[in-house]
Structure formats: C-alpha cells, structure tokens
C-alpha positions in Angstrom: -12.7 -8.3 -4.8 -9.2 -8.4 -4.7 -7.1 -11.0 -5.9 -4.2 -12.4 -4.2 -1.4 -10.4 -6.3 -3.8 -6.8 -6.1 -3.4 -8.4 -2.5 0.5 -8.0 -1.6 0.7 -5.1 -3.7 -1.2 -2.8 -1.6 -0.1 -4.7 1.4 3.5 -3.6 0.2 2.8 -0.5 -1.3 1.0 0.4 2.2 4.0 -1.2 4.3 6.4 1.3 2.6 3.9 4.4 3.0 3.6 3.5 6.5 7.4 3.5 7.0 8.8 6.0 4.7 5.8 8.7 4.7 6.7 9.6 1.2 4.5 8.2 -2.5 5.4 5.1 -3.7 6.5 3.5 -6.6 6.6 0.3 -9.2 10.2 0.0 -8.8 10.9 0.0 -5.0 7.8 -2.5 -4.5 9.6 -4.9 -7.2 12.8 -5.3 -5.7 11.0 -6.2 -2.4 12.1 -10.1 -1.8 7.9 -10.8 -0.6 7.7 -9.7 -4.1 8.1 -11.4 -7.1 6.6 -9.3 -10.0 7.9 -7.1 -12.9 7.8 -2.7 -12.0 5.3 -3.1 -15.2 3.0 -5.7 -13.9 3.3 -3.3 -10.0 2.1 -0.5 -12.4 -0.9 -2.3 -13.7 -2.0 -3.8 -11.0 -1.6 -0.5 -9.1 -3.6 1.4 -12.2 -6.3 -1.1 -10.7 -5.7 -0.9 -7.5 -6.6 3.4 -8.2 -9.5 2.7 -10.1 -10.8 0.4 -7.6 -10.3 3.2 -4.9 -7.3 1.9 -2.9 -4.6 3.8 -4.3 -4.5 7.8 -5.2 -2.0 9.2 -6.9 -0.8 12.9 -5.4 1.0 14.2 -9.5 1.6 12.5 -12.5 5.1 11.2 -11.5 4.5 10.3 -7.9 4.0 6.7 -7.4 1.0 5.9 -5.2 -0.3 6.7 -1.8 -3.0 4.7 -0.4 -6.3 5.9 0.4 -8.6 6.5 3.1 -10.7 2.8 0.7 -6.9 1.7 1.1 -6.2 1.8 5.1 -9.8 0.5 5.8 -8.8 -2.9 3.3 -5.6 -2.9 5.2 -6.8 -2.5 8.6 -9.8 -5.0 7.9 -8.7 -7.8 5.5 -4.0 -7.4 5.0 -3.2 -6.2 9.1 -2.9 -9.1 11.4 -2.3 -7.4 14.8 -0.5 -9.7 16.7 2.4 -9.1 14.1 2.2 -5.2 14.5 5.0 -4.0 17.2 3.3 -0.3 19.3 5.8 1.7 17.1 3.7 0.5 14.3 0.5 0.4 16.1 0.6 4.4 16.7 1.6 5.0 13.3 -0.9 3.3 12.2 -3.6 5.3 14.5 -1.1 8.4 13.7 -2.1 8.3 9.7 -5.3 7.6 10.6 -6.0 10.4 12.3 -4.2 13.1 9.8 -7.0 11.1 7.2 
C-alpha cells in the first residue's frame, strides 16, 4: 500500500509526534540522521500521506500530525514491540486513549 519512502517518513513523523506532542514539519524530518530526503521530497510525501488519510494538518501553516488511520498503520506495520521501552508503550497507549 505505501512505498518504502512513505513508510520511513510516516514512521519518522509519528516517532517525533509521540516524542514532542507537536505537529511535525518536513524540515525537522529532513534533519534526522535516519531519513535521507530533502524537505521538498518529504513535503510531497506528506501531502500524499495526508490524501491517503494517514496524516492530518491542524491548520495551514502547521506541520502534520498522525491520524487515527496513521497510528493504526504504525502499530500494525511499523512498530517493533521488542524495541519499545515501557515509557514508549505508555505514551502510545495514552495517545490512543486521547483519540
């Protein structure tokens, strides 16, 4: 369904959103060491992910946040539970409880 690049960008967005609880922009994702794409490429993929329903944009000038569908995809396909700490599991549960 998603390309490998979209999966990588979605994973980075959700990781940052869980960590900082703020909308995530393309520039902050491009600065991560594990994502080797330009901000323009990331913006284009973010727009595609938004059209597919995986991301939402709270307002025009904001970055993107994960939608319920995005979180579900993240949990079902991107998260490797053995890598998560207890704190990360708690944050994920809290994020889902708020939705």
